[in-house]
N, C-alpha and C positions, 0 to 999 in steps of 0.2 A: 687215159683216165679221164673222168668227167667230174666236174664240180660246178658250183654256182658262184661265179665271180661278179660281185656287185649286182646280184639279182639275175644275172644272165647265165644260162647253162653254157658252159664252155668245156671243150675237150682238147686234149693234147697228149703227146707222148713224152714219157720221162723215164729215166733210168731209176732203178729201185733206190739208189743212194742219193738222188737229186733232192736238194733242199727246196722247200716250198717257196722260199724267197726267189730262188733262181728260176723255178718253174713259172711263177707269176710274171717275172720280168722278161725272161727270154722266150718262153713258149707262148705265153698269153699276151705279152706286150703291155702289161700294166707296170710301167716303169716308175711310177710314183713311189713304190716301195723300194727303199734304198737298203743296201747292205753295207754295214760299216765293219764291225768287229768279227762277225761270224761266230760269236760265242755267246750271244744273248745278253751282252753287257750294255751296249750303247743304246739300244732301243730304236735305231733307225728303221729296222725292218718290221716294226709292229703293225699287225693287221688284226682284223676280227675274224675269229673262226667260230662259226655258229653263234655270233653275237658277243663273243668274249675276246678281249685283247690278248694277243699272244705274239711271241717273237717268231717270225716265219723262218729265221735262220736256224731255229732249234727243232724244226718240224720237217719231216720228210714229206715230199709232195704226195707220195702214195697214201699217206695218212689223211690227206684231205679228200680222198675219193668220196664223192657223194655229199660233201659238206658245203656249207655256205661260207665263202671267203669274201670279206669286204676290205677294200683297200681305200686309200685316200681319194682315189678317183671316184669312189662311190659316195663320198660325203656330199658332193654337190648334186643339185637337181638340174640336169641339163647345163645351161650356162649360168645358173644361179648358185652362188656359193652358199654353203650351209651357214647357219648363224655362227658356228664356231670358227669356220674359215674366215667369215667376214670380220669377226672380232679380232682374229689374228692380223688381218689386213689393217684394220682401224688402229690397233694398238702397236703396229710395227713389230710384231712378234715373229716375223718370218726369218730374219737374219739371212744367212746364206742359202737356206732352204734345204740343206742336205738332211738334217734331222727332223725337219718340220713335219713331214708326213707321219712319221712314227709318233711324234708328240701329239699331233692332232688325233690320231687313232686312240692313243691311251687316254687323252682327255675326253674324247667323245664317249668312250666306254665308261669312264669314271663318272661323268655327268649323268649318264643314264642310271647309274646305281646310287649316286650321291648328289641330289639336286641342289643342296644347300651347303657347299663346301666352305671351309675357312681358308684363309691364306696359307696356314700351315698344312692343311690337307692337300692343297694344290702343290705346294712345294714338295711334299712327301711323294706325290705321284711323279713329279718331275725328277725326283732323285733317281729314278730308274732310267733316265736318259742322259746321255753325254752330249752336250752341245758346246762345241769349242768357241762359238761366237758369244757365249754367255748372255743370251737374251732372255734369261729366266724371268726377270721382273715384268717385262711387257707380256710374257706368256701368262704369268699369274694374273695380271690385270685383265687380260682377254678372257680367261676362263671364268674369273669371278664376275665379269661383265655379262657373259652369256648366262651364267647361273641366275643372276639377278633379273635379266630380261625374261628368262623362261618362267621364273617365279611370278613376275609381274603379269605376264600373259596368262598364266594359269589362274591367278587371282582374279583377273578381269573376266575370264570365262565363267568362273564360279559365281561372281557377282551378277553377271548378265543373265544367268539361269535362275536367279533367286526370285 
């Protein structure tokens, strides 16, 4: 089967019953996507499918045929972290790192749809993730920081064009 992984067309073989999470990790080598519960509860396996966050452990790999799949590896631009990844670093929101990739992918999706979230909004999004390190407060701070930085950049661009 063939799909677009982080913007690059990739092909690989899979069994009809293979999960997308396993295909991404084992066949395509994108090991940033972690598998925790295999029931869609923990959120560690969250990726973007055609631009929308979803649990890759709840999707068969064959369902991704011809689709665009983005993983945490695709957030950075070369060796430059995305603004969200950098905020996680600055706010020490990484903890052990197991759940971080899924949280980053959910937060990236959410910030695309909701550019001005409240703390309660961010906490609601995080409720779909289980983090045993309980690093939720720094994560909330990082997401709110990115939202504010993006709003400021957007405002500066609007002012400069006036």
